[in-house]
Steps between C-alpha positions, in 0.01 A plus 500: 500500500676226310496451123319180418733432206853570629437535871659844533373737773347807335191702433320254277220565260238267363566353151385203288756242396369215276145560615590505874472814718821553693671770704819597316800729560599756237770265360253211438231723348649435154366136531138608538233757436445774763148515658373835613300429809252754611342411829124539507351575832231262606180682546159377585177671597382222730662391824672162488236324717233597248716373208538152654243265350349276761271209421136553590395316814253218435253345738581136469179397672273695275437229239485212746158342520593151628700364790586153627249329727607502867558121524671451162775270619257252664263515198785412265624213716150348542421532123833337413437209739137460364637473144754242623806693390827499681683833536741383228218419258323834554830686459565317173148571369520877564877539432609579849761337732393265772656728763284787375183291530603395853566859608169618353309225680670576829422870462867602486467628146216699342444378148538759224187585304621278213570199721168549682318496158684181406400341828134606453488343162680178592316444830162641402487748792451876543788669674392859431213699637356843389615796705234767553713745696791524743410302805610670823329315780445828682153579388600848405351684202776557256577834341681500168842509681437183705564458874650779707699488819189619681306191379759282683491706816114480507525123464729475808255694708220251445 
């Protein structure tokens, strides 16, 4: 190992020089204070996988009670035209860009909940509807885990 003060190859030992921990040779030890290092073995009673803290998984759909109506883009466009607003005027009133309004009306961009609420307020329309459960379209009674692969296979047989 090389001395960090003079660069000489030797068996260096740790020392503190002006508050900095360095590896020094025996000649340079006079410039610092020797540190006696006793290596402590790392011991743990739990395996490493149990010690890693993982965030708890959340069901993002649990608190959702509303969703956008199916024809939201047409509803927004017709309400804007009834009010006599251009896309530019509507965008200015709700604080959104004209391109964003255009993409929303064409169905290329789903409005965020905040933008949808602004549109509802400005245009006097309802864009959200209450959700009673998860619609599947399969007519299958749901267990608490939702659809299974067997539910899909049964549907193909019909």
